[in-house]
VEXDREN-2710 file (C-alpha; in Angstrom, 1 decimal):
% VEXDREN-2710
k/r/px/py/pz
1/MET/-73.9/-134.7/-82.9
2/LYS/-73.0/-138.3/-83.3
3/VAL/-72.1/-140.1/-80.0
4/LYS/-68.8/-141.9/-79.8
5/LEU/-69.5/-145.1/-77.8
6/VAL/-67.1/-146.4/-75.2
7/ARG/-68.7/-149.8/-74.7
8/ASN/-67.7/-152.5/-77.0
9/ARG/-70.6/-155.0/-76.6
10/LYS/-71.2/-158.2/-78.4
11/ILE/-74.3/-160.3/-78.1
12/GLU/-72.2/-163.4/-77.3
13/ASP/-70.9/-161.6/-74.1
14/TYR/-74.3/-162.3/-72.5
15/SER/-74.5/-166.1/-73.2
16/SER/-73.4/-166.9/-69.6
17/ILE/-76.3/-164.9/-68.3
18/ILE/-79.2/-165.6/-70.7
19/GLY/-78.0/-168.8/-72.4
20/GLU/-77.1/-169.7/-76.0
21/GLU/-80.7/-170.5/-77.0
22/GLU/-81.8/-166.9/-76.3
23/ILE/-78.8/-165.6/-78.1
24/GLU/-79.8/-167.5/-81.2
25/LYS/-83.4/-166.2/-81.0
26/ILE/-82.1/-162.7/-81.1
27/LYS/-79.8/-163.4/-84.0
28/ASN/-82.7/-164.9/-85.9
29/VAL/-84.8/-161.8/-85.5
30/ALA/-81.8/-159.6/-86.6
31/GLU/-81.2/-161.7/-89.7
32/LYS/-84.4/-160.3/-91.2
33/ILE/-83.0/-156.7/-91.2
34/ARG/-79.3/-157.3/-91.5
35/ARG/-77.3/-154.3/-93.0
36/LEU/-80.2/-151.9/-92.5
37/LYS/-79.5/-148.6/-90.7
38/VAL/-81.3/-147.5/-87.6
39/VAL/-80.9/-144.0/-86.2
40/HIS/-81.6/-143.2/-82.5
41/VAL/-82.0/-139.5/-81.5
42/ASN/-82.2/-138.1/-78.0
43/SER/-81.2/-135.0/-76.1
44/THR/-78.2/-136.0/-74.0
45/SER/-75.4/-138.6/-74.0
46/PHE/-75.0/-138.5/-70.3
47/GLY/-77.3/-138.7/-67.3
48/GLY/-80.5/-140.6/-67.0
49/GLY/-81.8/-144.0/-68.1
50/VAL/-82.2/-143.2/-71.8
51/ALA/-78.5/-142.4/-72.4
52/GLU/-77.5/-145.5/-70.3
53/ILE/-79.6/-147.8/-72.4
54/LEU/-78.4/-146.4/-75.7
55/HIS/-74.7/-146.8/-74.6
56/SER/-75.3/-150.5/-74.5
57/LEU/-78.0/-150.9/-77.1
58/ILE/-76.2/-149.2/-80.0
59/PRO/-73.2/-151.6/-80.0
60/LEU/-75.5/-154.6/-79.6
61/PHE/-77.5/-153.6/-82.7
62/ASN/-74.2/-153.5/-84.6
63/SER/-73.0/-156.8/-83.2
64/VAL/-75.9/-158.6/-84.7
65/GLY/-75.4/-157.0/-88.1
66/VAL/-77.8/-154.0/-87.9
67/LYS/-76.0/-150.7/-88.4
68/ALA/-77.1/-148.4/-85.6
69/VAL/-76.0/-144.8/-85.0
70/TRP/-76.9/-142.4/-82.1
71/GLU/-77.4/-138.7/-82.7
72/VAL/-77.7/-136.2/-79.8
73/MET/-79.4/-132.9/-80.5
74/GLU/-77.6/-129.6/-80.0
75/ALA/-79.5/-127.0/-78.0
76/PRO/-78.9/-123.9/-75.8
77/GLU/-79.7/-124.1/-72.1
78/GLU/-82.9/-122.2/-72.4
79/PHE/-84.3/-125.0/-74.7
80/PHE/-84.0/-127.5/-71.8
81/HIS/-86.0/-125.2/-69.5
82/VAL/-88.8/-125.4/-72.1
83/THR/-88.5/-129.2/-72.6
84/LYS/-88.5/-129.7/-68.8
85/LYS/-91.9/-128.0/-68.8
86/LEU/-93.0/-130.4/-71.5
87/HIS/-91.7/-133.3/-69.4
88/ASN/-93.6/-132.1/-66.4
89/GLY/-96.7/-131.4/-68.4
90/ILE/-96.8/-134.9/-69.9
91/GLN/-96.5/-136.3/-66.4
92/GLY/-99.5/-134.2/-65.3
93/MET/-98.2/-131.0/-63.8
94/LYS/-100.0/-127.8/-64.7
95/VAL/-97.4/-125.7/-66.5
96/ASP/-97.6/-122.6/-68.7
97/LEU/-95.9/-122.7/-72.0
98/SER/-95.6/-119.3/-73.7
99/GLU/-95.7/-118.6/-77.4
100/GLU/-92.0/-117.6/-77.2
101/GLU/-91.1/-120.9/-75.6
102/LYS/-93.1/-122.8/-78.2
103/LYS/-91.2/-120.8/-80.9
104/LEU/-87.8/-121.7/-79.3
105/TYR/-88.8/-125.3/-79.1
106/LEU/-89.7/-125.5/-82.8
107/GLU/-86.7/-123.5/-83.9
108/VAL/-84.2/-125.8/-82.1
109/ASN/-85.9/-128.8/-83.5
110/ARG/-85.8/-127.3/-87.0
111/GLU/-82.1/-126.6/-86.7
112/ASN/-81.4/-130.1/-85.5
113/ALA/-83.4/-131.6/-88.4
114/GLU/-80.8/-129.9/-90.7
115/LYS/-77.7/-130.8/-88.6
116/LEU/-78.3/-134.4/-87.6
117/ASP/-77.7/-137.5/-89.6
118/LEU/-81.3/-138.6/-90.1
119/GLU/-80.7/-140.8/-93.1
120/GLY/-81.6/-144.4/-92.2
121/ASP/-84.0/-147.2/-92.8
122/ALA/-85.8/-146.5/-89.5
123/ILE/-85.5/-143.5/-87.2
124/ILE/-86.3/-143.7/-83.4
125/ILE/-86.8/-140.5/-81.6
126/HIS/-86.6/-140.5/-77.8
127/ASP/-88.9/-138.3/-75.5
128/PRO/-90.3/-134.8/-76.1
129/GLN/-87.1/-132.9/-76.6
130/PRO/-86.6/-133.9/-80.2
131/ALA/-90.2/-134.9/-81.0
132/ALA/-90.8/-132.0/-83.4
133/ILE/-87.8/-132.9/-85.6
134/ILE/-90.2/-135.0/-87.7
135/SER/-92.0/-131.8/-88.8
136/PHE/-88.8/-130.5/-90.5
137/ALA/-87.1/-133.6/-91.7
138/ASN/-87.1/-135.2/-95.1
139/LYS/-89.2/-138.2/-94.0
140/GLU/-88.6/-141.0/-96.4
141/SER/-88.3/-143.9/-93.9
142/PRO/-90.6/-145.0/-91.0
143/TRP/-90.2/-143.0/-87.8
144/ALA/-91.0/-144.2/-84.2
145/TRP/-91.4/-142.0/-81.1
146/ARG/-90.2/-143.5/-77.8
147/CYS/-91.8/-142.1/-74.6
148/HIS/-89.8/-142.8/-71.5
149/ILE/-92.0/-140.9/-69.1
150/ASP/-95.4/-141.4/-67.3
151/ALA/-97.9/-140.2/-69.8
152/SER/-101.0/-141.6/-68.1
153/THR/-102.5/-138.3/-67.0
154/PRO/-100.9/-135.5/-69.0
155/TYR/-101.9/-131.8/-68.6
156/LYS/-104.1/-131.3/-71.6
157/PRO/-102.6/-128.0/-73.1
158/ILE/-99.1/-129.6/-73.1
159/TRP/-100.3/-132.9/-74.5
160/ASP/-102.3/-131.1/-77.2
161/PHE/-99.1/-129.2/-78.2
162/VAL/-96.8/-132.3/-78.2
163/SER/-99.4/-134.6/-79.9
164/GLU/-99.3/-132.4/-83.0
165/PHE/-95.9/-133.9/-83.7
166/ILE/-96.4/-137.3/-82.1
167/THR/-99.3/-138.2/-84.3
168/ARG/-97.1/-137.9/-87.4
169/TYR/-95.0/-140.9/-86.3
170/ASP/-95.4/-144.4/-87.8
171/ALA/-95.1/-146.0/-84.4
172/TYR/-95.4/-145.0/-80.7
173/ILE/-93.5/-146.9/-78.0
174/PHE/-94.5/-146.7/-74.4
175/HIS/-93.5/-148.6/-71.2
176/MET/-97.1/-149.3/-70.1
177/GLU/-100.5/-149.8/-71.7
178/ASN/-102.1/-147.1/-69.5
179/TYR/-99.7/-144.4/-71.0
180/VAL/-101.3/-144.7/-74.4
181/LYS/-103.7/-141.9/-75.3
182/PRO/-106.9/-142.5/-77.2
183/GLU/-106.0/-140.2/-80.1
184/LEU/-103.0/-142.4/-80.9
185/SER/-103.8/-145.2/-83.4
186/ARG/-103.7/-148.5/-81.5
187/LYS/-102.3/-150.3/-84.5
188/ARG/-99.1/-148.1/-84.2
189/VAL/-98.5/-148.7/-80.5
190/TRP/-95.7/-150.9/-79.1
191/ILE/-95.3/-151.6/-75.4
192/ILE/-91.6/-152.1/-74.8
193/LYS/-90.2/-152.0/-71.3
194/PRO/-86.7/-150.6/-70.7
195/SER/-83.8/-152.5/-69.4
196/ILE/-80.4/-152.6/-67.6
197/ASP/-77.1/-153.9/-68.9
198/PRO/-75.9/-156.6/-66.5
199/LEU/-72.3/-156.2/-67.8
200/SER/-72.1/-152.4/-67.4
201/ASP/-70.0/-150.9/-64.6
202/LYS/-73.2/-149.9/-62.8
203/ASN/-74.5/-153.5/-62.7
204/ARG/-71.6/-156.0/-63.0
205/GLU/-70.5/-158.1/-60.1
206/LEU/-68.1/-156.5/-57.6
207/SER/-65.7/-158.0/-55.1
208/ASP/-66.2/-157.3/-51.3
209/THR/-62.9/-155.5/-51.4
210/GLU/-64.1/-153.1/-54.1
211/VAL/-67.4/-152.4/-52.2
212/LEU/-65.7/-151.7/-48.8
213/ARG/-63.0/-149.5/-50.4
214/ILE/-65.6/-147.2/-52.0
215/LEU/-67.8/-147.1/-48.9
216/GLU/-64.8/-146.0/-46.9
217/ARG/-63.9/-143.3/-49.4
218/TYR/-67.4/-141.8/-48.9
219/ASP/-67.4/-142.3/-45.2
220/ILE/-70.3/-144.8/-45.2
221/ASP/-70.3/-147.3/-42.4
222/PRO/-71.1/-150.9/-43.6
223/GLU/-72.1/-151.9/-40.1
224/LYS/-74.9/-149.5/-39.8
225/PRO/-78.3/-149.9/-41.7
226/ILE/-78.2/-148.3/-45.1
227/LEU/-81.1/-146.9/-47.1
228/VAL/-80.4/-145.7/-50.7
229/GLN/-82.4/-143.8/-53.2
230/VAL/-81.0/-143.4/-56.7
231/ALA/-82.9/-140.7/-58.6
232/ARG/-82.5/-137.3/-60.0
233/PHE/-83.3/-134.3/-57.8
234/ASP/-86.7/-133.8/-59.2
235/PRO/-90.1/-133.0/-57.8
236/TRP/-91.5/-136.3/-59.1
237/LYS/-88.7/-138.3/-57.3
238/ASP/-89.5/-136.9/-53.9
239/PRO/-86.1/-136.9/-52.3
240/LEU/-87.6/-135.0/-49.3
241/GLY/-89.9/-138.0/-48.8
242/ALA/-86.9/-140.3/-48.8
243/ILE/-85.3/-138.1/-46.1
244/ASP/-88.5/-138.3/-44.0
245/VAL/-88.5/-142.1/-44.3
246/TYR/-84.9/-142.3/-43.1
247/ARG/-85.6/-140.1/-40.1
248/ILE/-88.4/-142.4/-38.9
249/VAL/-86.2/-145.4/-39.4
250/LYS/-83.3/-143.8/-37.6
251/LYS/-85.5/-142.7/-34.7
252/LYS/-86.9/-146.2/-34.2
253/LEU/-83.7/-148.2/-34.8
254/GLY/-81.3/-145.8/-33.2
255/GLU/-79.0/-145.7/-36.2
256/ALA/-79.3/-145.5/-40.0
257/GLN/-77.7/-143.9/-43.1
258/LEU/-79.4/-142.5/-46.2
259/LEU/-77.6/-142.3/-49.5
260/LEU/-79.2/-140.0/-52.0
261/VAL/-77.5/-140.8/-55.3
262/ALA/-77.9/-138.8/-58.5
263/SER/-76.2/-137.6/-61.7
264/MET/-76.7/-133.9/-62.5
265/ALA/-77.6/-134.1/-66.2
266/HIS/-77.2/-131.0/-68.4
267/ASP/-80.7/-131.4/-69.9
268/ASP/-82.3/-131.1/-66.4
269/PRO/-81.8/-127.5/-65.2
270/GLU/-84.5/-127.9/-62.6
271/GLY/-82.3/-130.5/-60.8
272/TRP/-80.2/-127.9/-59.1
273/ILE/-83.3/-126.3/-57.5
274/TYR/-84.4/-129.6/-56.0
275/TYR/-80.8/-130.5/-55.0
276/GLU/-80.7/-127.4/-52.9
277/LYS/-84.2/-128.1/-51.4
278/ALA/-83.0/-131.5/-50.4
279/LEU/-79.8/-130.1/-48.8
280/ARG/-81.9/-127.7/-46.8
281/HIS/-84.3/-130.5/-45.7
282/ALA/-81.4/-132.7/-44.6
283/GLY/-79.9/-130.0/-42.5
284/GLU/-76.7/-131.0/-40.8
285/ASP/-77.4/-134.7/-40.4
286/TYR/-74.1/-136.3/-41.4
287/ASP/-75.7/-139.7/-41.9
288/ILE/-77.5/-138.3/-45.0
289/HIS/-75.0/-138.5/-47.9
290/PHE/-75.5/-136.6/-51.1
291/LEU/-73.6/-138.6/-53.6
292/THR/-73.4/-137.2/-57.2
293/ASN/-71.1/-136.8/-60.1
294/LEU/-70.1/-133.5/-58.4
295/VAL/-68.1/-135.6/-55.8
296/GLY/-66.8/-138.2/-58.2
297/VAL/-69.7/-140.6/-58.1
298/GLY/-69.9/-142.7/-61.3
299/ASP/-71.4/-146.0/-62.4
300/ILE/-69.2/-148.2/-60.2
301/GLU/-69.9/-146.1/-57.1
302/VAL/-73.7/-146.4/-57.8
303/ASN/-73.2/-150.1/-58.1
304/VAL/-71.5/-150.2/-54.7
305/PHE/-74.1/-148.1/-53.0
306/GLN/-77.0/-150.3/-54.3
307/ARG/-75.2/-153.5/-53.3
308/ALA/-74.3/-152.2/-49.8
309/ALA/-77.8/-151.0/-49.0
310/ASP/-80.2/-153.0/-46.9
311/VAL/-83.2/-151.4/-48.6
312/ALA/-83.6/-149.4/-51.8
313/LEU/-86.2/-146.6/-51.6
314/GLN/-88.0/-145.2/-54.6
315/MET/-90.4/-142.5/-53.3
316/SER/-91.4/-141.2/-56.7
317/THR/-94.9/-139.8/-57.1
318/ARG/-94.6/-140.3/-60.9
319/GLU/-92.2/-142.7/-62.7
320/GLY/-92.0/-143.6/-66.3
321/PHE/-90.4/-146.9/-65.4
322/GLY/-87.8/-146.6/-62.7
323/LEU/-84.6/-148.2/-63.8
324/ALA/-83.0/-147.6/-60.4
325/VAL/-85.6/-150.1/-59.1
326/THR/-84.4/-152.6/-61.7
327/GLU/-80.8/-152.0/-60.8
328/ALA/-81.4/-152.6/-57.1
329/LEU/-83.4/-155.7/-57.7
330/TRP/-80.6/-157.1/-59.9
331/LYS/-78.2/-156.6/-57.0
332/LYS/-80.5/-158.5/-54.7
333/THR/-81.6/-155.4/-52.7
334/PRO/-85.3/-155.4/-51.9
335/VAL/-87.1/-152.2/-52.9
336/VAL/-89.7/-150.2/-51.0
337/ALA/-91.5/-147.8/-53.4
338/ARG/-94.6/-146.0/-54.2
339/GLY/-96.8/-148.0/-56.6
340/VAL/-96.7/-145.6/-59.5
341/GLY/-95.8/-145.9/-63.2
342/GLY/-93.5/-148.7/-64.2
343/ILE/-92.6/-149.5/-60.6
344/VAL/-95.8/-151.7/-60.4
345/SER/-94.5/-153.9/-63.2
346/GLN/-91.3/-154.5/-61.2
347/VAL/-92.0/-154.6/-57.5
348/ILE/-94.3/-157.5/-56.5
349/ASP/-95.6/-156.5/-53.1
350/GLY/-94.3/-158.8/-50.4
351/TRP/-92.3/-160.9/-52.9
352/ASN/-89.3/-158.8/-54.0
353/GLY/-90.1/-155.6/-52.1
354/TYR/-93.1/-153.6/-50.9
355/LEU/-95.4/-151.1/-52.6
356/ILE/-96.4/-148.3/-50.2
357/ASN/-98.4/-145.1/-50.3
358/THR/-97.0/-143.0/-47.4
359/VAL/-93.8/-142.1/-45.8
360/GLU/-94.9/-143.9/-42.6
361/GLU/-95.6/-147.1/-44.5
362/ALA/-92.3/-147.0/-46.3
363/ALA/-90.5/-146.6/-42.9
364/GLU/-92.4/-149.5/-41.4
365/ARG/-91.5/-151.8/-44.4
366/ALA/-87.9/-150.7/-44.4
367/ILE/-87.6/-151.4/-40.6
368/ARG/-89.1/-154.9/-41.2
369/LEU/-86.5/-155.7/-43.9
370/ILE/-83.6/-154.3/-41.9
371/LYS/-84.5/-156.4/-38.9
372/ASP/-85.2/-159.6/-40.8
373/LYS/-82.1/-160.7/-42.7
374/LYS/-83.7/-163.9/-44.0
375/LEU/-86.6/-162.0/-45.4
376/ARG/-84.3/-159.5/-47.0
377/GLU/-82.2/-162.2/-48.6
378/LYS/-85.2/-164.1/-49.9
379/MET/-86.7/-161.0/-51.5
380/GLY/-83.3/-160.2/-52.9
381/GLU/-83.1/-163.5/-54.7
382/ASN/-86.6/-163.1/-56.0
383/GLY/-85.8/-159.7/-57.3
384/ARG/-82.7/-160.7/-59.2
385/GLU/-84.5/-163.6/-60.9
386/PHE/-87.4/-161.4/-61.9
387/VAL/-85.0/-158.9/-63.6
388/LYS/-83.2/-161.7/-65.3
389/ARG/-86.4/-162.9/-66.9
390/ASN/-87.8/-159.5/-67.8
391/PHE/-85.6/-156.5/-67.8
392/LEU/-82.2/-157.2/-69.3
393/ILE/-80.8/-155.3/-72.3
394/THR/-80.8/-158.5/-74.5
395/ARG/-84.6/-158.7/-74.3
396/HIS/-84.8/-155.0/-75.0
397/LEU/-82.6/-155.5/-78.1
398/ARG/-84.9/-158.3/-79.4
399/ASP/-88.0/-156.0/-78.9
400/TYR/-86.4/-153.2/-80.9
401/LEU/-85.3/-155.6/-83.7
402/SER/-88.9/-156.8/-83.9
403/LEU/-90.1/-153.2/-84.1
404/VAL/-87.7/-152.2/-86.9
405/SER/-88.6/-155.4/-88.8
406/SER/-92.3/-154.6/-88.6
407/LEU/-91.8/-151.0/-89.6
408/ILE/-89.7/-151.9/-92.6
409/GLN/-92.3/-154.5/-93.7
410/ASP/-95.1/-152.1/-93.4
END
């Protein structure tokens, strides 16, 4: 299924943020592959960082003269139960994948190899869901596999299954060096960090009036300390840990609010289980707000919640990269997070936030930031500048253009 894009992005739109010189550098890289066609394939057009990135990246490819299309695989619900196991297994969880589940996974990939538009000069496949399509496609062009999850310590039986397909690719793209497995040819590896779009509704500048109106709509008090965690309800994101941090902060300060913000994506059936677990853990504390697309929360609302927060939490125990961290830093909100996965490349301890190991440490750092406005503002400024230099969609585009150029030349 081809995605119909709603964002009409042009590279020139970003000149006021990154400067004309950087725009010209991107155009120069694109010139080498003008009029070529790049196909991106993933499993959903809504929910999660991959879809968000592609909604901005695809029109930017086209704006610099490289034809890009985005295909989303079609699959029954039971397929996503299987691929959630693959996701968890790659991130280190011991999971059992039956022969029937393997058969379903391969059959859905075979069907999508026939349905999707895979005719292009370069094909980029995102994450494990469509990874096996390469086994059934008419592979005439170079293919790259993009891993968006923490593959540093995978569960071996799952990795052995997935790597049968991954090793067939011409390039492998990871967020971090330590995600790269020894059996993957180092010559084919690219390290490309993900990004946010500073012009999207989730990240654009907002007026104080907009912020206050939306806080009022969701019964959030701007005068009371606010903690926010933006993350799927997922065992790796540890929403229960975020609730525990909030309880310590509230006990010591006398008042606090916790905003648990998430989108319930259709390719993550496990999300409902952990949503219910978090609800039970929260009990009847009305200062804990569950803010999802189920109650009308969209990109602008997420933007508001991250801007209004005194501290952004990211209590993940595994994290491919953590774009919610990037988003908060862009909005000048310091982050308190476990130092896992891609978070360590974003949060510089004591400079734009704090890296912690335990709930107690997180609470102590959060209290320090809430009490010290000058420290909070200084870290916020540092965070925004760091994102501007490293994690904007324009840099991401340039990296992908370089990748495609290299693949074509090889």
